[in-house]
SEPABA-784053 format. One record per residue: residue number from 1; x, y, z of N, C-alpha, C in turn. Coordinates in nm, 2 decimals. Atoms other than C-alpha are relative to their C-alpha. Layout:
# SEPABA-784053
- NUM,X,Y,Z,X,Y,Z,X,Y,Z
...
This chain:
# SEPABA-784053
- 1,-0.09,0.12,-0.03,-5.57,1.86,0.37,0.16,0.04,-0.01
- 2,-0.15,-0.03,0.01,-5.22,2.01,0.26,0.03,0.07,0.14
- 3,-0.04,-0.07,-0.11,-5.22,2.22,0.57,0.02,-0.11,0.12
- 4,-0.03,0.12,-0.09,-5.21,1.88,0.77,0.13,-0.05,-0.02
- 5,-0.12,0.08,0.03,-4.90,1.76,0.60,0.12,0.08,-0.05
- 6,-0.12,-0.09,0.03,-4.66,2.04,0.54,0.00,0.10,0.12
- 7,-0.01,-0.11,-0.12,-4.51,2.27,0.80,0.14,0.08,-0.05
- 8,-0.12,-0.07,0.04,-4.21,2.51,0.80,0.12,-0.08,0.00
- 9,-0.12,0.08,0.01,-3.95,2.25,0.87,0.00,-0.10,-0.13
- 10,0.01,0.07,0.13,-4.06,2.07,0.53,0.03,0.09,-0.11
- 11,-0.02,-0.09,0.12,-3.98,2.39,0.32,0.15,0.03,0.00
- 12,-0.14,-0.06,0.01,-3.65,2.50,0.18,-0.01,0.10,-0.11
- 13,0.01,-0.11,0.10,-3.64,2.82,-0.01,0.11,0.02,-0.09
- 14,-0.13,-0.02,0.07,-3.29,2.79,-0.15,0.06,-0.15,-0.04
- 15,-0.06,0.13,0.04,-3.24,2.45,-0.29,0.12,0.00,-0.06
- 16,-0.14,0.00,0.05,-2.87,2.37,-0.36,0.03,-0.11,-0.11
- 17,-0.01,0.11,0.10,-2.94,2.07,-0.59,0.04,0.05,-0.14
- 18,-0.04,-0.05,0.12,-2.77,2.09,-0.92,-0.07,-0.10,-0.12
- 19,0.07,0.09,0.08,-2.98,1.79,-1.08,-0.11,-0.08,0.06
- 20,0.11,0.07,-0.06,-3.26,1.58,-1.03,0.03,-0.11,0.11
- 21,-0.05,0.10,-0.10,-3.09,1.31,-0.82,0.04,0.09,0.12
- 22,-0.03,-0.07,-0.11,-2.96,1.58,-0.59,-0.12,0.06,0.07
- 23,0.12,-0.06,-0.04,-3.30,1.74,-0.58,-0.08,-0.11,0.08
- 24,0.06,0.11,-0.08,-3.45,1.40,-0.47,0.05,-0.02,0.13
- 25,-0.07,0.02,-0.13,-3.19,1.36,-0.20,-0.04,0.11,0.09
- 26,0.03,-0.12,-0.09,-3.24,1.71,-0.06,-0.15,-0.01,0.05
- 27,0.14,-0.01,-0.06,-3.62,1.69,-0.04,-0.03,-0.12,0.08
- 28,0.01,0.12,-0.07,-3.61,1.33,0.09,0.07,0.03,0.14
- 29,-0.06,-0.02,-0.13,-3.37,1.44,0.36,-0.07,0.09,0.09
- 30,0.10,-0.08,-0.08,-3.63,1.71,0.47,-0.10,-0.10,0.07
- 31,0.11,0.09,-0.05,-3.89,1.43,0.51,0.07,-0.10,0.12
- 32,-0.05,0.08,-0.09,-3.64,1.21,0.69,0.03,0.05,0.14
- 33,-0.04,-0.08,-0.13,-3.51,1.47,0.95,-0.14,0.03,0.08
- 34,0.13,-0.05,-0.06,-3.89,1.56,1.02,-0.07,-0.12,0.03
- 35,0.08,0.14,-0.04,-3.98,1.19,1.09,-0.12,-0.04,-0.08
- 36,0.10,0.04,0.09,-4.20,1.14,0.80,0.02,-0.13,-0.08
- 37,-0.04,0.15,0.07,-3.99,0.85,0.63,0.10,-0.07,0.10
- 38,-0.10,0.08,-0.09,-3.78,0.58,0.80,0.13,-0.01,-0.08
- 39,-0.13,0.02,0.07,-3.53,0.56,0.51,-0.01,0.06,-0.13
- 40,-0.01,-0.08,0.11,-3.42,0.80,0.25,0.01,-0.09,-0.13
- 41,-0.03,0.10,0.12,-3.29,0.51,0.02,-0.11,-0.06,-0.04
- 42,0.12,0.09,0.04,-3.61,0.31,0.03,-0.11,0.09,-0.05
- 43,0.09,-0.09,0.05,-3.83,0.61,-0.02,0.05,0.04,-0.14
- 44,-0.03,-0.05,0.12,-3.63,0.73,-0.31,0.01,-0.11,-0.11
- 45,0.02,0.12,0.11,-3.64,0.38,-0.48,-0.14,0.01,-0.04
- 46,0.12,-0.01,0.04,-4.01,0.42,-0.47,-0.03,0.12,-0.09
- 47,0.00,-0.14,0.09,-3.99,0.79,-0.61,0.04,-0.05,-0.15
- 48,-0.07,0.03,0.14,-3.77,0.66,-0.90,-0.10,-0.10,-0.09
- 49,0.08,0.09,0.07,-4.00,0.38,-0.97,-0.14,0.06,-0.08
- 50,0.11,-0.07,0.06,-4.30,0.62,-1.01,0.05,0.10,-0.11
- 51,-0.04,-0.09,0.10,-4.09,0.87,-1.21,0.03,-0.09,-0.14
- 52,-0.03,0.07,0.12,-4.01,0.59,-1.47,-0.14,-0.02,-0.07
- 53,0.13,0.01,0.05,-4.39,0.58,-1.53,-0.03,0.13,-0.09
- 54,0.03,-0.13,0.06,-4.38,0.95,-1.65,0.05,0.11,0.09
- 55,-0.06,-0.11,-0.07,-4.22,1.26,-1.55,-0.11,0.08,0.06
- 56,0.10,-0.07,-0.08,-4.40,1.44,-1.28,0.03,0.15,0.01
- 57,-0.02,-0.15,0.00,-4.37,1.81,-1.39,-0.10,0.05,-0.10
- 58,0.08,-0.07,0.09,-4.60,2.06,-1.54,0.02,0.16,0.02
- 59,-0.01,-0.13,-0.01,-4.55,2.42,-1.62,0.08,0.07,0.11
- 60,-0.08,-0.05,-0.08,-4.26,2.48,-1.42,0.00,-0.03,0.16
- 61,0.03,0.06,-0.15,-4.38,2.29,-1.10,0.03,-0.16,-0.02
- 62,-0.02,0.16,-0.01,-4.24,1.93,-1.02,-0.07,-0.05,0.12
- 63,0.07,0.07,-0.12,-4.44,1.69,-0.79,0.04,-0.13,0.01
- 64,-0.04,0.14,-0.02,-4.24,1.38,-0.74,-0.08,-0.07,0.11
- 65,0.08,0.06,-0.11,-4.45,1.14,-0.53,0.01,-0.16,-0.01
- 66,0.00,0.14,-0.03,-4.47,0.79,-0.40,-0.07,-0.06,0.10
- 67,0.04,0.08,-0.12,-4.66,0.55,-0.18,0.11,-0.08,0.03
- 68,-0.13,0.07,-0.05,-4.39,0.38,0.02,-0.03,-0.06,0.14
- 69,-0.01,0.05,-0.14,-4.34,0.14,0.31,0.08,0.08,0.09
- 70,-0.09,-0.08,-0.07,-4.08,0.38,0.42,-0.08,0.12,0.06
- 71,0.08,-0.12,-0.04,-4.35,0.66,0.49,-0.06,-0.04,0.13
- 72,0.06,0.01,-0.13,-4.44,0.69,0.85,-0.14,0.07,0.02
- 73,0.12,-0.10,0.00,-4.69,0.98,0.80,0.00,0.07,-0.12
- 74,-0.01,-0.07,0.12,-4.81,1.15,0.50,0.06,0.15,0.02
- 75,-0.07,-0.12,-0.03,-4.60,1.47,0.43,0.03,0.05,-0.14
- 76,-0.05,-0.06,0.12,-4.50,1.71,0.16,0.12,0.09,0.04
- 77,-0.13,-0.08,-0.01,-4.14,1.86,0.13,-0.02,0.11,-0.12
- 78,0.00,-0.11,0.10,-4.14,2.19,-0.06,0.13,0.05,-0.02
- 79,-0.11,-0.05,0.03,-3.86,2.33,-0.23,0.00,0.12,-0.12
- 80,-0.01,-0.10,0.10,-3.78,2.65,-0.45,0.13,0.01,-0.05
- 81,-0.12,-0.02,0.06,-3.50,2.69,-0.68,-0.02,0.10,-0.12
- 82,0.04,-0.09,0.09,-3.55,3.02,-0.87,0.06,-0.01,-0.15
- 83,-0.06,0.01,0.14,-3.30,2.95,-1.16,-0.05,-0.15,-0.07
- 84,0.04,0.12,0.05,-3.47,2.61,-1.22,0.10,-0.13,-0.01
- 85,-0.06,0.11,0.00,-3.36,2.27,-1.26,-0.03,-0.10,-0.11
- 86,0.02,0.09,0.11,-3.33,2.02,-1.56,-0.08,-0.12,0.05
- 87,0.09,0.11,-0.06,-3.60,1.76,-1.49,-0.05,-0.10,-0.10
- 88,0.04,0.09,0.10,-3.67,1.58,-1.82,-0.15,0.03,-0.04
- 89,0.14,-0.05,0.04,-3.99,1.78,-1.88,0.00,-0.01,-0.16
- 90,0.02,0.02,0.16,-4.12,1.71,-2.25,0.00,0.13,-0.05
- 91,0.00,-0.12,0.06,-4.15,2.07,-2.31,0.12,0.08,0.02
- 92,-0.13,-0.06,-0.03,-3.79,2.15,-2.19,-0.02,0.12,0.10
- 93,0.02,-0.11,-0.12,-3.94,2.38,-1.89,0.08,-0.06,0.12
- 94,-0.08,0.03,-0.13,-3.70,2.37,-1.60,-0.11,0.04,0.12
- 95,0.07,-0.04,-0.11,-3.92,2.35,-1.29,0.09,0.08,0.11
- 96,-0.07,-0.09,-0.10,-3.85,2.61,-1.01,-0.06,-0.03,0.12
- 97,0.06,0.04,-0.12,-4.09,2.48,-0.76,-0.03,-0.14,0.02
- 98,-0.01,0.15,-0.03,-4.08,2.13,-0.61,-0.09,-0.05,0.12
- 99,0.07,0.06,-0.11,-4.33,1.93,-0.41,0.03,-0.15,0.00
- 100,-0.01,0.15,-0.01,-4.23,1.58,-0.29,-0.10,-0.06,0.10
- 101,0.11,0.05,-0.07,-4.52,1.40,-0.17,0.02,-0.14,0.05
- 102,-0.03,0.12,-0.05,-4.48,1.11,0.06,-0.13,-0.05,0.05
- 103,0.11,0.05,-0.05,-4.77,0.88,0.12,0.03,-0.15,0.03
- 104,-0.03,0.17,-0.05,-4.78,0.54,0.33,-0.05,-0.09,-0.10
- 105,0.04,0.12,0.10,-4.81,0.23,0.12,-0.11,-0.07,0.07
- 106,0.11,0.08,-0.06,-5.16,0.09,0.20,-0.11,0.03,-0.10
- 107,0.14,-0.02,0.06,-5.52,0.12,0.10,-0.04,0.14,-0.04
- 108,0.03,-0.15,0.02,-5.54,0.50,0.10,0.04,0.05,-0.13
- 109,-0.06,-0.07,0.11,-5.52,0.70,-0.21,0.01,0.15,0.03
- 110,-0.02,-0.12,-0.05,-5.46,1.01,-0.02,0.08,0.10,-0.08
- 111,-0.09,-0.07,0.10,-5.18,1.12,-0.26,-0.08,0.05,-0.12
- 112,0.08,-0.05,0.12,-5.45,1.16,-0.54,-0.07,0.13,0.05
- 113,0.08,-0.11,-0.04,-5.65,1.41,-0.33,0.11,0.12,0.03
- 114,-0.09,-0.12,-0.02,-5.34,1.61,-0.23,0.07,0.05,-0.14
- 115,-0.04,-0.04,0.13,-5.23,1.61,-0.60,-0.11,0.10,-0.06
- 116,0.11,-0.07,0.05,-5.57,1.73,-0.70,-0.01,0.16,0.08
- 117,-0.01,-0.12,-0.07,-5.54,2.01,-0.42,0.10,0.10,-0.05
- 118,-0.12,-0.08,0.04,-5.20,2.12,-0.54,-0.04,0.04,-0.14
- 119,0.02,-0.04,0.15,-5.30,2.12,-0.92,-0.11,0.12,0.00
- 120,0.11,-0.11,0.01,-5.60,2.36,-0.84,0.06,0.13,0.05
- 121,-0.06,-0.10,-0.03,-5.34,2.60,-0.71,0.09,0.06,-0.09
- 122,-0.09,-0.03,0.08,-5.10,2.59,-0.99,-0.05,0.10,-0.10
- 123,0.02,-0.10,0.09,-5.08,2.88,-1.22,0.09,0.10,0.00
- 124,-0.09,-0.12,0.01,-4.88,3.20,-1.32,0.01,0.06,0.14
- 125,0.01,-0.09,-0.13,-4.98,3.39,-1.00,0.05,-0.07,0.12
- 126,-0.05,0.08,-0.10,-4.92,3.10,-0.78,0.16,-0.02,0.00
- 127,-0.15,0.00,0.04,-4.55,3.07,-0.93,0.06,0.11,0.04
- 128,-0.05,-0.15,-0.03,-4.50,3.45,-0.91,0.00,0.00,0.16
- 129,-0.01,-0.03,-0.14,-4.59,3.45,-0.54,0.09,-0.10,0.08
- 130,-0.11,0.08,-0.05,-4.37,3.14,-0.46,0.12,0.06,-0.01
- 131,-0.15,-0.06,0.02,-4.08,3.32,-0.62,0.01,0.13,0.08
- 132,0.01,-0.11,-0.09,-4.17,3.64,-0.43,0.01,-0.01,0.15
- 133,0.00,0.03,-0.16,-4.19,3.46,-0.08,0.15,0.02,0.03
- 134,-0.14,-0.02,-0.07,-3.89,3.58,0.12,0.05,-0.10,0.10
- 135,-0.04,0.09,-0.12,-3.89,3.31,0.38,-0.10,-0.13,-0.01
- 136,0.09,0.13,-0.02,-4.04,2.97,0.48,-0.15,0.03,0.03
- 137,0.14,-0.05,-0.04,-4.33,3.14,0.64,-0.08,0.06,-0.11
- 138,0.08,-0.06,0.11,-4.43,3.33,0.34,-0.03,-0.12,-0.10
- 139,0.02,0.12,0.10,-4.39,3.01,0.11,-0.13,-0.07,0.06
- 140,0.10,0.07,-0.05,-4.62,2.83,0.34,-0.14,0.08,-0.01
- 141,0.13,-0.09,0.02,-4.87,3.12,0.34,-0.05,0.00,-0.15
- 142,0.05,0.01,0.16,-4.88,3.12,-0.04,-0.06,-0.15,-0.02
- 143,0.07,0.14,0.01,-4.93,2.73,-0.04,-0.14,-0.01,0.07
- 144,0.12,0.02,-0.06,-5.20,2.74,0.21,-0.12,0.08,-0.04
- 145,0.11,-0.10,0.02,-5.38,3.05,0.09,-0.02,0.03,-0.14
- 146,0.00,-0.01,0.15,-5.36,3.02,-0.29,-0.12,-0.04,-0.04
């Protein structure tokens, strides 16, 4: 399923964000320029509403996600920031890998299946492989083949 909703244009290996707000803008920008969402602002409003329910981060990986009317087609924007970013994690772990999941607002719970597939990949080896990836192609390969 993940292979159908992520591509090289939705991956950034050198995130420049300095905080969570900038991170959300940067990843949503990838979704926007790749015609996955109609509005960065509308989508980010839905992301922030979801984040208020609970921080979407575990073991150094953050996965902000939302169902939104702004979503044209399901997609995942992927980002890596090797020095990490303060995210509000309960254990004070700064995530270094980020998956922003965009799901259309409607009856489908596709985002649940996407999250399950991602969680099945998470672990030390996955994080190490993502950090070792030298370019977008290698990041995509790790994501699809872990």
